[in-house]
C-alpha positions in Angstrom: 14.4 -3.9 -14.3 16.3 -1.6 -11.9 13.0 -0.1 -10.8 11.4 -3.5 -10.2 14.5 -4.5 -8.2 14.2 -1.5 -6.0 10.5 -2.2 -5.4 11.4 -5.8 -4.4 14.1 -4.5 -2.1 11.5 -2.4 -0.3 9.2 -5.4 0.0 11.9 -7.6 1.3 12.8 -5.2 4.1 9.2 -4.6 5.1 7.3 -6.4 7.9 3.7 -7.4 8.4 1.5 -4.5 9.3 0.1 -5.7 12.7 1.2 -3.5 15.6 3.0 -0.9 13.4 2.7 2.7 12.6 1.0 1.8 9.4 -1.7 -0.1 11.2 -2.2 3.0 13.4 -2.5 5.2 10.3 -5.1 3.0 8.7 -7.2 2.6 11.8 -6.9 6.1 13.4 -6.8 8.3 10.3 -8.7 6.3 7.7 -11.1 4.1 9.7 -9.7 0.9 8.2 -9.5 -2.2 10.4 -6.6 -4.7 10.1 -9.1 -7.5 9.1 -9.5 -5.8 5.7 -5.7 -6.2 5.0 -3.9 -8.9 3.1 -0.2 -9.5 2.5 -0.1 -6.8 -0.2 0.0 -4.2 2.6 3.1 -4.0 4.8 5.2 -1.6 6.9 8.7 -0.4 6.2 10.4 1.5 9.1 12.6 3.8 6.9 12.0 4.3 3.1 14.0 7.0 1.2 11.9 10.0 0.2 13.6 12.6 -2.0 11.5 15.6 -1.3 12.2 16.5 2.4 15.4 17.1 4.2 14.8 14.1 6.5 15.2 11.8 3.5 13.9 8.6 5.2 10.4 8.1 6.7 8.4 5.1 8.0 5.9 4.0 5.3 2.8 2.0 4.6 3.8 -0.1 1.6 1.2 -1.2 -0.9 2.6 -3.9 -3.2 1.5 -4.2 -6.8 2.0 -7.5 -8.5 1.7 -8.8 -12.1 -0.5 -11.7 -13.2 2.3 -14.1 -12.3 2.1 -12.8 -8.7 5.5 -11.1 -9.0 6.3 -7.8 -7.3 6.4 -5.1 -10.0 6.1 -1.8 -8.0 5.2 -0.4 -4.6 3.5 2.7 -3.4 5.0 4.1 -0.2 2.7 6.2 1.9 5.1 8.2 4.2 4.0 8.4 7.8 4.7 10.9 10.6 6.3 8.8 13.4 4.5 10.8 16.1 1.0 11.2 14.7 0.9 8.2 12.4 -0.8 10.4 9.7 0.7 11.0 6.3 3.7 13.4 6.4 2.9 17.0 5.5 4.5 17.5 2.2 3.1 18.1 -1.3 3.4 14.4 -2.3 3.3 12.1 0.8 3.0 9.0 -1.5 5.6 7.9 -4.0 5.5 4.9 -6.4 8.7 2.9 -7.2 8.6 0.6 -10.2 7.0 0.7 -13.7 3.5 2.1 -13.9 2.0 -0.6 -16.1 1.3 -4.3 -15.8 0.5 -4.6 -12.1 -2.2 -3.9 -9.5 -2.5 -3.9 -5.7 -5.1 -6.6 -5.1 -7.2 -5.8 -2.1 -9.6 -8.7 -2.4 -10.6 -11.3 -4.9 -13.5 -10.6 -7.3 -16.9 -11.7 -5.9 -19.1 -14.1 -7.9 -22.8 -13.2 -8.0 -25.1 -15.9 -9.4 -26.8 -14.9 -12.6 -24.5 -11.9 -12.9 -20.9 -13.0 -12.9 -17.9 -11.7 -11.1 -18.2 -8.4 -9.4 -15.1 -6.3 -8.8 -14.2 -2.6 -8.1 -11.3 -0.4 -9.1 -10.1 2.5 -7.0 -7.8 5.4 -7.4 -5.6 4.6 -4.4 -5.0 1.8 -1.8 -6.8 3.6 1.1 -9.9 4.1 -1.0 -9.8 0.5 -2.1 -9.5 -0.7 1.4 -12.4 1.5 2.5 -14.6 0.1 -0.2 -13.6 -3.5 0.7 -14.4 -2.9 4.3 -17.8 -1.4 3.6 -19.3 -4.6 2.1 
């Protein structure tokens, strides 16, 4: 429960992505337009990161929720405040919260007549956003 509480704390302190460093990262470095985004993607100006000596970095926050639409975990993608790209460390992404029971929903499954619902899974949030944008 402590891990979930920390994930919720990050979400509560985050802001919508429009006009932020996270929007710059997605657009300039990943080619992802803001129209692809939903409220599961937010920006936090200063999230603790235990690897570097700086300790706090701005971050793109991808929010994973359970099937009751409750926040269970977040993935923070730490961003360089100058370049808007991921910071240059071995692990520029960290996940806070339990690893099971939740997903970052990028878009609802699409219904195809005579086929059923079509959906895709992706390894990470940027890959999922790229696939969603390519439809």
